[in-house]
PDB file of N, CA, C and O in Angstrom:
ATOM      1  N   MET A   1      -1.344 -29.848  -9.504  1.00  0.00           N
ATOM      2  CA  MET A   1      -2.302 -28.782  -9.604  1.00  0.00           C
ATOM      3  C   MET A   1      -1.993 -27.887  -8.226  1.00  0.00           C
ATOM      4  O   MET A   1      -2.105 -26.663  -8.297  1.00  0.00           O
ATOM      5  N   GLN A   2      -1.625 -28.488  -7.047  1.00  0.00           N
ATOM      6  CA  GLN A   2      -1.386 -27.769  -5.915  1.00  0.00           C
ATOM      7  C   GLN A   2      -0.390 -26.763  -5.957  1.00  0.00           C
ATOM      8  O   GLN A   2      -0.444 -25.690  -5.354  1.00  0.00           O
ATOM      9  N   VAL A   3       0.606 -27.194  -6.764  1.00  0.00           N
ATOM     10  CA  VAL A   3       1.770 -26.150  -6.996  1.00  0.00           C
ATOM     11  C   VAL A   3       1.056 -24.949  -7.526  1.00  0.00           C
ATOM     12  O   VAL A   3       1.248 -23.884  -6.938  1.00  0.00           O
ATOM     13  N   ILE A   4       0.373 -24.974  -8.411  1.00  0.00           N
ATOM     14  CA  ILE A   4      -0.166 -23.782  -9.239  1.00  0.00           C
ATOM     15  C   ILE A   4      -1.068 -23.013  -8.200  1.00  0.00           C
ATOM     16  O   ILE A   4      -0.997 -21.785  -8.162  1.00  0.00           O
ATOM     17  N   ILE A   5      -1.941 -23.721  -7.328  1.00  0.00           N
ATOM     18  CA  ILE A   5      -2.741 -23.052  -6.375  1.00  0.00           C
ATOM     19  C   ILE A   5      -1.960 -22.476  -5.314  1.00  0.00           C
ATOM     20  O   ILE A   5      -2.411 -21.529  -4.670  1.00  0.00           O
ATOM     21  N   ASP A   6      -0.710 -23.017  -5.052  1.00  0.00           N
ATOM     22  CA  ASP A   6       0.135 -22.351  -3.965  1.00  0.00           C
ATOM     23  C   ASP A   6       0.779 -21.085  -4.564  1.00  0.00           C
ATOM     24  O   ASP A   6       0.896 -20.050  -3.908  1.00  0.00           O
ATOM     25  N   ILE A   7       1.184 -21.214  -5.818  1.00  0.00           N
ATOM     26  CA  ILE A   7       1.718 -19.854  -6.561  1.00  0.00           C
ATOM     27  C   ILE A   7       0.732 -18.799  -6.700  1.00  0.00           C
ATOM     28  O   ILE A   7       1.135 -17.654  -6.493  1.00  0.00           O
ATOM     29  N   GLN A   8      -0.545 -18.979  -7.028  1.00  0.00           N
ATOM     30  CA  GLN A   8      -1.605 -18.114  -6.929  1.00  0.00           C
ATOM     31  C   GLN A   8      -1.786 -17.579  -5.562  1.00  0.00           C
ATOM     32  O   GLN A   8      -2.127 -16.401  -5.459  1.00  0.00           O
ATOM     33  N   ASN A   9      -1.627 -18.196  -4.645  1.00  0.00           N
ATOM     34  CA  ASN A   9      -1.836 -17.732  -3.197  1.00  0.00           C
ATOM     35  C   ASN A   9      -0.797 -16.771  -2.950  1.00  0.00           C
ATOM     36  O   ASN A   9      -1.056 -15.642  -2.531  1.00  0.00           O
ATOM     37  N   ILE A  10       0.518 -17.221  -3.222  1.00  0.00           N
ATOM     38  CA  ILE A  10       1.841 -16.561  -2.905  1.00  0.00           C
ATOM     39  C   ILE A  10       1.517 -15.057  -3.752  1.00  0.00           C
ATOM     40  O   ILE A  10       1.713 -14.008  -3.139  1.00  0.00           O
ATOM     41  N   LEU A  11       1.117 -15.026  -4.889  1.00  0.00           N
ATOM     42  CA  LEU A  11       1.084 -13.749  -5.644  1.00  0.00           C
ATOM     43  C   LEU A  11      -0.198 -13.051  -4.990  1.00  0.00           C
ATOM     44  O   LEU A  11      -0.058 -11.873  -4.662  1.00  0.00           O
ATOM     45  N   ARG A  12      -1.262 -13.580  -4.800  1.00  0.00           N
ATOM     46  CA  ARG A  12      -2.298 -12.831  -4.001  1.00  0.00           C
ATOM     47  C   ARG A  12      -1.771 -12.080  -2.781  1.00  0.00           C
ATOM     48  O   ARG A  12      -1.879 -10.872  -2.567  1.00  0.00           O
ATOM     49  N   LEU A  13      -1.193 -12.986  -2.034  1.00  0.00           N
ATOM     50  CA  LEU A  13      -0.737 -12.258  -0.780  1.00  0.00           C
ATOM     51  C   LEU A  13       0.425 -11.172  -1.066  1.00  0.00           C
ATOM     52  O   LEU A  13       0.640 -10.247  -0.283  1.00  0.00           O
ATOM     53  N   ALA A  14       1.074 -11.348  -2.127  1.00  0.00           N
ATOM     54  CA  ALA A  14       2.187 -10.318  -2.368  1.00  0.00           C
ATOM     55  C   ALA A  14       1.492  -9.165  -2.869  1.00  0.00           C
ATOM     56  O   ALA A  14       1.931  -8.096  -2.444  1.00  0.00           O
ATOM     57  N   ARG A  15       0.502  -9.102  -3.678  1.00  0.00           N
ATOM     58  CA  ARG A  15      -0.325  -8.148  -4.104  1.00  0.00           C
ATOM     59  C   ARG A  15      -1.070  -7.281  -3.155  1.00  0.00           C
ATOM     60  O   ARG A  15      -1.220  -6.073  -3.333  1.00  0.00           O
ATOM     61  N   GLN A  16      -1.566  -7.999  -2.060  1.00  0.00           N
ATOM     62  CA  GLN A  16      -2.330  -7.449  -1.020  1.00  0.00           C
ATOM     63  C   GLN A  16      -1.202  -6.694  -0.122  1.00  0.00           C
ATOM     64  O   GLN A  16      -1.425  -5.567   0.322  1.00  0.00           O
ATOM     65  N   GLN A  17      -0.096  -7.311   0.096  1.00  0.00           N
ATOM     66  CA  GLN A  17       1.111  -6.598   0.900  1.00  0.00           C
ATOM     67  C   GLN A  17       1.308  -5.275   0.103  1.00  0.00           C
ATOM     68  O   GLN A  17       1.146  -4.161   0.601  1.00  0.00           O
ATOM     69  N   ALA A  18       1.609  -5.471  -0.959  1.00  0.00           N
ATOM     70  CA  ALA A  18       2.100  -4.254  -1.969  1.00  0.00           C
ATOM     71  C   ALA A  18       0.914  -2.999  -1.934  1.00  0.00           C
ATOM     72  O   ALA A  18       1.193  -1.803  -1.837  1.00  0.00           O
ATOM     73  N   TYR A  19      -0.246  -3.475  -2.020  1.00  0.00           N
ATOM     74  CA  TYR A  19      -1.402  -2.464  -1.920  1.00  0.00           C
ATOM     75  C   TYR A  19      -1.525  -1.659  -0.552  1.00  0.00           C
ATOM     76  O   TYR A  19      -1.839  -0.476  -0.416  1.00  0.00           O
ATOM     77  N   ARG A  20      -1.204  -2.582   0.419  1.00  0.00           N
ATOM     78  CA  ARG A  20      -1.393  -2.001   1.781  1.00  0.00           C
ATOM     79  C   ARG A  20      -0.181  -0.878   1.801  1.00  0.00           C
ATOM     80  O   ARG A  20      -0.421   0.307   2.031  1.00  0.00           O
ATOM     81  N   SER A  21       1.094  -1.361   1.546  1.00  0.00           N
ATOM     82  CA  SER A  21       2.267  -0.519   1.571  1.00  0.00           C
ATOM     83  C   SER A  21       2.054   0.726   0.707  1.00  0.00           C
ATOM     84  O   SER A  21       2.304   1.817   1.220  1.00  0.00           O
ATOM     85  N   VAL A  22       1.676   0.675  -0.379  1.00  0.00           N
ATOM     86  CA  VAL A  22       1.251   1.795  -1.278  1.00  0.00           C
ATOM     87  C   VAL A  22       0.218   2.761  -0.409  1.00  0.00           C
ATOM     88  O   VAL A  22       0.339   3.978  -0.274  1.00  0.00           O
ATOM     89  N   ASN A  23      -0.615   2.093   0.034  1.00  0.00           N
ATOM     90  CA  ASN A  23      -1.827   2.916   0.851  1.00  0.00           C
ATOM     91  C   ASN A  23      -1.261   3.615   2.064  1.00  0.00           C
ATOM     92  O   ASN A  23      -1.691   4.752   2.263  1.00  0.00           O
ATOM     93  N   VAL A  24      -0.323   3.104   2.955  1.00  0.00           N
ATOM     94  CA  VAL A  24       0.233   3.552   3.938  1.00  0.00           C
ATOM     95  C   VAL A  24       1.074   4.828   3.367  1.00  0.00           C
ATOM     96  O   VAL A  24       1.076   5.898   3.976  1.00  0.00           O
ATOM     97  N   THR A  25       1.717   4.648   2.270  1.00  0.00           N
ATOM     98  CA  THR A  25       2.783   5.711   1.858  1.00  0.00           C
ATOM     99  C   THR A  25       1.860   6.923   1.189  1.00  0.00           C
ATOM    100  O   THR A  25       2.251   8.085   1.295  1.00  0.00           O
ATOM    101  N   MET A  26       0.746   6.639   0.565  1.00  0.00           N
ATOM    102  CA  MET A  26      -0.056   7.632   0.176  1.00  0.00           C
ATOM    103  C   MET A  26      -0.807   8.511   1.300  1.00  0.00           C
ATOM    104  O   MET A  26      -0.962   9.729   1.216  1.00  0.00           O
ATOM    105  N   VAL A  27      -1.244   7.706   2.359  1.00  0.00           N
ATOM    106  CA  VAL A  27      -1.875   8.370   3.437  1.00  0.00           C
ATOM    107  C   VAL A  27      -0.886   9.320   4.057  1.00  0.00           C
ATOM    108  O   VAL A  27      -1.224  10.467   4.349  1.00  0.00           O
ATOM    109  N   THR A  28       0.513   8.791   4.295  1.00  0.00           N
ATOM    110  CA  THR A  28       1.334   9.601   4.777  1.00  0.00           C
ATOM    111  C   THR A  28       1.846  10.867   3.960  1.00  0.00           C
ATOM    112  O   THR A  28       2.325  11.857   4.512  1.00  0.00           O
ATOM    113  N   ALA A  29       1.695  10.728   2.585  1.00  0.00           N
ATOM    114  CA  ALA A  29       2.231  11.908   1.794  1.00  0.00           C
ATOM    115  C   ALA A  29       0.929  12.901   1.923  1.00  0.00           C
ATOM    116  O   ALA A  29       1.049  14.123   2.013  1.00  0.00           O
ATOM    117  N   TYR A  30      -0.162  12.305   1.920  1.00  0.00           N
ATOM    118  CA  TYR A  30      -1.449  13.413   1.964  1.00  0.00           C
ATOM    119  C   TYR A  30      -1.392  14.066   3.328  1.00  0.00           C
ATOM    120  O   TYR A  30      -1.702  15.257   3.365  1.00  0.00           O
ATOM    121  N   TRP A  31      -1.070  13.511   4.369  1.00  0.00           N
ATOM    122  CA  TRP A  31      -0.999  14.075   5.605  1.00  0.00           C
ATOM    123  C   TRP A  31       0.134  15.118   5.721  1.00  0.00           C
ATOM    124  O   TRP A  31      -0.117  16.151   6.341  1.00  0.00           O
ATOM    125  N   LEU A  32       1.343  14.944   5.189  1.00  0.00           N
ATOM    126  CA  LEU A  32       2.405  15.728   5.257  1.00  0.00           C
ATOM    127  C   LEU A  32       2.015  17.160   4.244  1.00  0.00           C
ATOM    128  O   LEU A  32       2.222  18.321   4.599  1.00  0.00           O
ATOM    129  N   ILE A  33       1.462  16.775   3.037  1.00  0.00           N
ATOM    130  CA  ILE A  33       0.841  17.982   2.217  1.00  0.00           C
ATOM    131  C   ILE A  33      -0.079  18.785   3.114  1.00  0.00           C
ATOM    132  O   ILE A  33       0.115  19.997   3.211  1.00  0.00           O
ATOM    133  N   GLY A  34      -1.089  18.189   3.791  1.00  0.00           N
ATOM    134  CA  GLY A  34      -2.119  18.902   4.597  1.00  0.00           C
ATOM    135  C   GLY A  34      -1.356  19.737   5.729  1.00  0.00           C
ATOM    136  O   GLY A  34      -1.719  20.887   5.977  1.00  0.00           O
ATOM    137  N   LYS A  35      -0.347  19.169   6.374  1.00  0.00           N
ATOM    138  CA  LYS A  35       0.373  19.727   7.490  1.00  0.00           C
ATOM    139  C   LYS A  35       1.163  20.922   6.841  1.00  0.00           C
ATOM    140  O   LYS A  35       1.251  21.981   7.463  1.00  0.00           O
ATOM    141  N   ARG A  36       1.740  20.773   5.599  1.00  0.00           N
ATOM    142  CA  ARG A  36       2.339  21.833   5.025  1.00  0.00           C
ATOM    143  C   ARG A  36       1.382  23.053   4.686  1.00  0.00           C
ATOM    144  O   ARG A  36       1.677  24.220   4.943  1.00  0.00           O
ATOM    145  N   ILE A  37       0.343  22.698   4.152  1.00  0.00           N
ATOM    146  CA  ILE A  37      -0.768  23.723   3.814  1.00  0.00           C
ATOM    147  C   ILE A  37      -1.037  24.491   4.963  1.00  0.00           C
ATOM    148  O   ILE A  37      -0.914  25.712   4.856  1.00  0.00           O
ATOM    149  N   VAL A  38      -1.396  23.991   6.085  1.00  0.00           N
ATOM    150  CA  VAL A  38      -1.736  24.404   7.322  1.00  0.00           C
ATOM    151  C   VAL A  38      -0.551  25.337   8.054  1.00  0.00           C
ATOM    152  O   VAL A  38      -0.817  26.368   8.673  1.00  0.00           O
ATOM    153  N   GLU A  39       0.565  24.896   7.910  1.00  0.00           N
ATOM    154  CA  GLU A  39       1.721  25.705   8.402  1.00  0.00           C
ATOM    155  C   GLU A  39       1.731  26.976   7.657  1.00  0.00           C
ATOM    156  O   GLU A  39       2.094  28.011   8.217  1.00  0.00           O
ATOM    157  N   GLU A  40       1.294  26.954   6.237  1.00  0.00           N
ATOM    158  CA  GLU A  40       1.481  28.256   5.405  1.00  0.00           C
ATOM    159  C   GLU A  40       0.279  29.207   5.797  1.00  0.00           C
ATOM    160  O   GLU A  40       0.346  30.393   5.472  1.00  0.00           O
ATOM    161  N   GLU A  41      -0.644  28.799   6.376  1.00  0.00           N
ATOM    162  CA  GLU A  41      -1.852  29.502   6.590  1.00  0.00           C
ATOM    163  C   GLU A  41      -1.634  30.765   7.651  1.00  0.00           C
ATOM    164  O   GLU A  41      -2.584  31.487   7.954  1.00  0.00           O
TER     165      GLU A  41
END
């Protein structure tokens, strides 16, 4: 049963890292969009 728990923990960690990576990418994209809009004003 420890193997299953270990696999679950590995998958949980991978999901958390993926969410963080996507979040950083989206924040960067929104920042660039805002910057572009301000440049146009």
